[in-house]
C-alpha positions in Angstrom: 31.1 17.7 20.9 27.7 18.5 19.2 27.9 15.4 17.1 28.5 13.2 20.1 25.4 14.7 21.8 23.3 14.1 18.7 24.5 10.5 18.2 24.1 9.8 21.9 20.6 11.1 21.9 19.7 9.0 18.8 21.2 5.9 20.5 19.2 6.5 23.7 16.0 6.8 21.7 16.7 3.6 19.8 17.6 1.9 23.1 14.2 3.0 24.5 12.5 1.6 21.5 14.3 -1.7 21.9 13.4 -2.0 25.6 9.7 -1.2 25.1 9.3 -4.0 22.5 8.1 -6.3 25.2 5.1 -4.1 25.8 3.4 -4.3 22.4 0.8 -1.5 22.9 3.5 1.0 24.1 5.9 0.0 21.3 3.1 0.4 18.7 2.2 3.8 19.9 5.8 5.1 20.1 6.9 3.7 16.8 3.7 4.4 14.8 5.4 7.1 12.8 8.3 4.7 12.0 5.8 2.0 11.0 3.9 4.4 8.8 7.0 5.7 7.0 8.3 2.1 6.6 5.0 1.0 5.0 4.9 4.1 2.8 8.4 3.2 1.5 7.0 -0.2 0.4 3.9 1.4 -1.1 5.8 4.0 -3.1 8.4 1.5 -4.4 5.6 -0.9 -5.4 3.8 1.9 -7.3 7.0 3.0 -9.0 8.0 -0.6 -10.0 4.6 -1.8 -11.1 4.1 -4.0 -8.0 0.4 -3.2 -8.2 -0.3 -2.6 -4.5 -3.8 -3.5 -3.4 -3.8 -2.8 0.3 -2.0 -0.5 2.8 -2.4 -1.2 6.5 -0.6 0.6 9.3 -2.6 -0.4 12.3 -1.3 -3.3 14.4 -3.2 -6.5 14.5 -2.8 -9.8 16.4 -2.2 -12.9 14.3 -2.6 -16.4 15.5 -1.0 -19.3 13.5 -0.9 -22.8 14.9 0.6 -22.5 18.4 2.1 -19.0 17.7 0.8 -15.6 18.4 2.5 -12.5 16.9 1.7 -9.0 16.0 1.9 -7.3 12.6 2.6 -3.6 12.9 1.6 -2.9 9.2 1.7 -4.3 5.7 1.4 -3.5 2.1 0.0 -6.2 -0.2 1.1 -6.1 -3.9 -0.2 -8.5 -6.6 2.7 -8.2 -9.1 5.9 -9.2 -7.2 8.3 -10.3 -9.9 12.1 -10.8 -10.4 12.7 -7.2 -11.4 10.8 -5.5 -8.4 10.9 -7.9 -5.5 14.3 -6.9 -4.2 13.6 -3.2 -4.4 10.1 -3.4 -2.9 11.2 -5.7 0.0 14.3 -3.7 0.9 12.8 -0.2 0.3 12.9 0.7 4.0 16.7 0.9 3.7 16.1 4.2 1.8 14.9 5.7 5.1 18.5 5.6 6.3 19.5 8.0 3.6 16.8 10.4 4.8 18.1 10.1 8.3 21.6 10.9 7.1 20.4 14.1 5.4 18.5 15.1 8.5 21.6 14.5 10.6 23.8 16.8 8.4 21.0 19.4 8.5 21.2 19.8 12.3 23.0 23.1 13.0 23.1 25.9 15.5 21.8 25.4 19.0 21.0 21.7 19.6 18.3 22.4 22.0 15.9 24.2 19.7 12.6 22.6 19.1 13.5 22.1 15.4 16.7 20.2 16.2 15.1 18.1 18.9 12.4 17.2 16.4 15.0 16.2 13.8 16.8 14.0 16.3 13.6 12.2 17.2 12.8 11.9 13.4 16.2 10.5 12.7 15.7 7.8 15.4 12.2 7.0 13.9 13.7 6.7 10.4 16.5 4.4 11.6 13.9 2.3 13.5 11.6 2.1 10.5 14.5 1.5 8.1 15.0 -2.1 9.2 13.2 -4.5 6.9 11.2 -7.1 8.7 11.6 -10.9 8.2 8.6 -10.9 5.7 10.3 -8.0 3.8 13.5 -10.1 3.4 11.4 -13.1 2.2 9.7 -10.9 -0.4 13.0 -9.3 -1.4 14.9 -12.5 -2.0 11.9 -14.7 -3.2 12.3 -13.8 -6.8 15.5 -11.8 -7.0 17.9 -14.6 -7.7 19.1 -12.7 -10.8 20.4 -9.9 -8.7 22.0 -12.2 -6.2 23.7 -14.0 -9.0 25.0 -10.8 -10.5 26.4 -9.6 -7.2 28.1 -12.9 -6.5 29.6 -13.0 -10.0 30.9 -9.4 -9.6 32.4 -10.2 -6.2 33.9 -13.5 -7.5 35.5 -12.0 -10.6 36.6 -8.8 -8.9 37.3 -9.4 -5.2 38.3 -5.7 -4.8 34.8 -4.6 -5.9 33.6 -4.2 -2.3 36.6 -2.1 -1.3 36.1 0.1 -4.4 32.4 0.4 -3.8 32.9 1.4 -0.2 35.5 4.0 -1.1 33.0 5.5 -3.7 30.2 5.6 -1.1 32.5 7.2 1.4 33.4 9.9 -1.1 29.8 10.5 -1.9 28.9 11.0 1.8 31.9 13.4 2.2 30.7 15.3 -0.8 27.1 15.5 0.4 28.3 16.7 3.8 30.4 19.4 2.2 27.6 20.8 0.1 25.2 20.8 3.0 27.4 23.2 5.0 
């Protein structure tokens, strides 16, 4: 029953985030921690993989291009995006989902303690910040044709690879859940 309450709470928070997206100011304020963590993931991955980051921005700004107006919540600019780092830098926010999983399995005891409520809110923020943006996908796949080719070749020559990979990932998560108890 506790897991249902935790997951329901997270879904409600994500639902609120989704419905306040139409009010940019409110959305920016509520999701600032998610934006900050999202951009830090790009920054750290860029530093680790020699992406040579030169700017880190986490404050929203209005951008006007031709007949379009949109808002950018944050950005990291790197000067050395290459075939070996573009995929990892662009998709680094997905790593936040791993953090949300570890937070989820660390919730124990009374759900209504300040610590557990904070963890539930942080999980929702990590999940929200863990979605790469459209520019992130463009960067990730701009120079990573080598990885896409390798993945497609593996799947083509071994169609059962995805099933095997999923089974291994499931076993890993079960193992992590067991050791966290």
